[in-house]
Structures are given as structure tokens and as C-alpha cells.
N, C-alpha and C positions, 0 to 999 in steps of 0.2 A: 156350628156354634163356637167351637174353639178357634176357627179361623177368624170369625167375626171379632171375638174378644181380643185376639192377638193383633188384628189389624187395628182395632181401636186403640189399644195400648200403644202400639208403635206410632200411630199418627198423633197421639197426645204427646209422646216423648219427642216427636219431631216438630212440634208446632212452632218452636222459635226458628228452626232452620227453614220451615216451610214459609214463615213470614218473610225471612230474609230473601227468599227467592220467589217472592210473590210475582215478580216479573219472570217470564220464561227464561230458563238457564241453558246455555250452550257451551259445550267444551270448546267448539269452534267459534268463540267469541271474537277472535280476530279477524273472522270473515263476516261477522254480523254487526260491523261497527256502525253502519247507518242507523240501525235501530237504536243503538246505545246512545249515539251522538249525531244530532242533525248536522253538525258542522263538518261531517265527513262528506256530505254530498258533493259529487263532481270532483273529488281530489285525485281520482285516477284519470289517466289520459285517454278515456274511452267511455262508452255507455256500458255500464257494468250491471250484469244480472247475477244474483247469488241466491241459491236455495239451500236450506238446512232442514233435515228431518232428524228428531231426536226421540228415541224411545228410552225413557228413564226407568230404572228399577224393574227390568224385564222379569215377568213372572209374579209380580206383586199386583194383585187386583186393584184396579182403580189408580194405578201409578201414572205420573204425568207422561203425556205425549205431545210434542211440540213441533210446529213447522214454521219456518221463517222464509219469506220471499222479499227480497229487496232489489231495487234498481235505481240507478242514479246516473247523472251525466253533467259534465261541465257546460257552462253557458257564457256567452259574451267573452270569448277567448281566455277562459279560465278565471275571469273575475267573480263568477257567480257559479253556484251548483244547485241542482234540484233533484229531489229523490221521492220515491214512493216505497212504502214498506207495508207488508201485510204479515200479521203474526197470529197464528192459531195455537191456543193453549188449552189443553183438556186434562183435567185431574179429577177422578171419581165422577160425581154427577155434574160437575161445574165445567163449563166450556166458555171461553171468550175468544173473540175474533176481533183484532185491532187493525185499524187502517190509519196510516200516518203519511202526511205530506211534509216534506223537509225542504227547507230553503236556506242557503247560506251566502255570505259575502266573503270573499277571499282577498287578503292584503298581502302583497309580496313585500317581504322584509328585506330580502337581498336576492342574489341570483340563484341561491340554493334553497331557500326556505320561504314558507308561506304560513300565515296565520289566518284562520277561518272562524267566523262567528255565524252560528245557525240557530234557527227556530224550527219547532216541530208542532204541527197541529194534528190532532188525532182523535178518533172515536173508537171506543171499546164496546162491542156488542156482547153483553154479558148474560149468560143463561145458566141458572142453577136448577137442574131438574131433579128435585128431591124425590119425585114419585117414582124414579128409577131405582131407588134403593129398596132392598128387602128388609122389612122391619119386623121385630117380634110384636111390637104394639103399633098397630096400624092407625091408631087414633092419637099418636103423639103429635101434639099441637106444633111442635118445632119442625115437623116433616110433612106438612099438609099442603104448603103453598109454594109453587114454583116461583122462581124470580127471573124476570126478563127485564133488562134496562139497557139503554144506550147512554154511555158515559163520555161526554166530551172532555178533552183535556189539551193541555199545551205544554211544550218543553223547550229547552234551550241548552246550547253547548258551545264550547270553545275548543279549537282543535289546532295544534301547531305541527307541521310536518315538513320533512325534507326527504330526499331520495331514501335514506337509510335510518331514519329516526322519526317517531311520532310520539305525541303526548296529548291527551285531552280530558276535559272535565265536562260533565253533563248532568242535567236533571231532566230525564225524559218525560216525566209526569210531574207537573207542579201542583196540580189540583188533587185533592184527596177526596174523591168522590165515594159516596156511600153505595154499597151493593144493595142494601135495602133501605126503605124509608124509615123503618122503626128501629132497628138495631144500631146502636152507636158505639159498640166496642171497637177496639183498634183493628181486630181481624176482619171486620165487616166493611172495611173501606179500602180504597186503593192507597197503599202506603207510598209516600214520597221517597224515591231512591236517588242516591248520589253516587255517580259512577266516575271512576278515574281509570284511564287506559294509558299504556306506555308500551313501546317496543323498539327495537333496533336490530340491525343486521351487521355482523362483524365477519370479515374474511379471515379464515383460519388458514387455508391454503388456497391454491388456485382453483381447486374444484370443490371445496367445502366451505360453507358459510354457516355461521351460528346465529340463530334468530330467537333471542328471548323476549317474551312479552308478559305483561301482567295485567290484571283486571281486578280493581278493587271495588267492592260494593258495600255501601253503608246505607242503612235505613234505621229509623227510630226503633227502640224496644227489641233490637235483634243484635247479635254479635257481628262485628266487622269481618267480612269475609273477602278472601283474596285468592284469585286463580294465578298461579305462576306456571308459565309453559316454556320449555326449552326445545326448540326445534333445530335440526341440522339439515341443511339444504345441500344436496349432492348434484353437481354439475347443472344447477338451475333446473333440474327436472324432478328429482325425487327428494322428498322430505320425511324425516322420521323424528319423533319427539316424545317428550313426556310431560304430564301436567300434574300439579299438586294443587287441590283446593282445600284451604285451611279448615280443618275440623270436619272434613266431609269425604274427600275422595282422592284416589290416585287414578291417573289414566295414561293412555298411549295414543299417539296420532300418527297417521300415515297420510302422504299426500302425493300426487303425481301430476305434473304438467304435461298434458298430451301435446298441446301446442302452446304458443306464446299467449293464446286467447283462452284456452279451456283448461281448467283446473278441477281435479277430483280429490276429495279428502274423506277419510274414515277415522273414527275415534272410538275408543272403549274406555269407560271408566268404571271403577268399582269402588263402592261405598266402604269406607273404613269403619264407620260407626257400627257397633254391635246391634243397635236397633234396627238397621236396615240391612246391613251386609249379609246377615244370616238368611234373610228371607227374599232375596232377589238374585237374579243372574247378571247384574251389571247394567249399564247403560250404553246404548249404541248411537252413534250419529253418522250421517252421510251428508257431505257438502259438495255442491256443484257450483262453479263460478265461470261465467263466460263474459269476455271483454269483446264488445261489437266495435271494431275500429272503423272509421269512416273511410270511404274510398279515396279520399284526398290524402290519406296518411298511409305510408307504406308499412308502417309499424308503430308500436308504441315508442314515444321518444326515448324513454329509459325504463329499465326493469322496474316494475311495481311490486314491491315486496308486501305492501299493506293495502 
């Protein structure tokens, strides 16, 4: 009973931050760009497949567990790009699986940079299984009916990029679908999120590069949140870095490029908030990315840092 009361108090205290991260949160956001911004599709010189698994707040019952799988490729000699994303998000009795199709059109601004405009169409299969909860009052009307819905949506984004810099703005979900037909409060519908991403790569020495990135998240009725990450790339093989999420967490990232095509990453972040940090063992992520290069190309034209 004490654990139930503690969990309830903690979740109430975290209500604003949970609303802010209604979309699944990843420390490896810089590898999950397609889900955040449809204009990213096809901006790498290869067919790229990326998978991320996140276990958040390990040791806390009902904590979020997320998986992301994205794939995208250029078309029409780099004039367009197409991508497919699958996102699985589970927190407590609630589970949602989203499928998205992304399409963009890319304009070459000069020999070094492009501007891309993208659209996203998606469907969220939402399932709230309240019957899985253990209740003291089994006749509580608020916990008697499971919810299953398919929520269609659409998004858009713009993305500027060159070899060592990128910046983008997007709204992945324009529609604010209701999770239930009767409840109309803000927490019972999909909140519209506004995302801004930016990153660059700077040579420090011949063998060391500095790669700072940021990810700004804004949604109504919740504080603005920003992830700031600083990575160091050693000999274009190994990367090590640190992450700070405003008002929430500190983290560390490790990565290794086994080949020009295959990259593995791991991250750990720890919640700084007293309401969560005391009751969990941190959050873990594993990231895998593979670039499938066509046989007509001996290698990727230039190193892709993003």
C-alpha cells in the first residue's frame, strides 16, 4: 500500500513533465530525427535504418519503455526523400504504437547546403488497459472501461543541412485527437508539440571532433524543455559525450562506428528531480544504425555526422 501511495504522489508531482514528454523521449534524439522531423527523410546518402530502445526510470513500476524504428532513403537523385517510422510507447497500463510515412522535397541552395520541406502522415494505435491495474475499490467507475482507439494525424517540418551543420523545425502531430470520447481535459488528448533541432561538427585536432547538438521541445501548459548534448568524436570511430535535459536529467553517451555503415550507441541518464531520482536506477538506451549503400557507390560521398 505504501508503494502505491508513493507512486501516486510521484506521478501527480510529475504530471507537468509527463505532459511535456507525451511523445516518447530519447536521449539519442540526434539519431531519431526522422520521427521528429519528416523533412529529414533521404538526407543521408544511403538507405538508412535506425533502431532505438529506451528503458526509462529502471526499477520504477509502470515506468516508460520505448522503441523506435526508422528507415528512409533519397529518391530522384536527391531531390526527394521517403521514410517510414514505427514508434512503440508503453507507460503503466497505457500502450501506443504509431506508424508514420514521411515524404519531403529538397532544394539545393548552393554546392554545400540544402533546404528540405517534409510532410508526415501517421496513425496511432492507442490502448489503455485499466483492467491491468490493481485497485482497492474494484468498482471505481474511472477504472472500469478499457480504451482502444486508432488516431490518425499529420505533421510537417522544415530542415536545413550541410555536411557539418543542420537546423530544423517541425510539428509532428498537428491534430489534437482525444484519447476518449467523453473526457475533454488537456491530459486526455494528444498535445501538439513543437520541435526545434540543431547541431554542428567542429574540428579540434586532426583526430578529435566536437559535435554539439540541441533539441528544444515546446507544448502548451508545460514548461519549455531543452536537451543539450556535447559529443567528442575520436578518429571518426569512437564517440563519448554528456547530455543535460533542463529540469530533468543528466546523461552520458558512448558510440562506436564498427564500419562506415554500422554504428552502435549506448546512453545512461539519471533524473535530477527528487521526485524521481530517489525511486529509480536511471534510464538506459541502446541505438543501432545501418547505412545500406547501393552497389553503384563504392562508399558514401562524404562523412555523414547527422
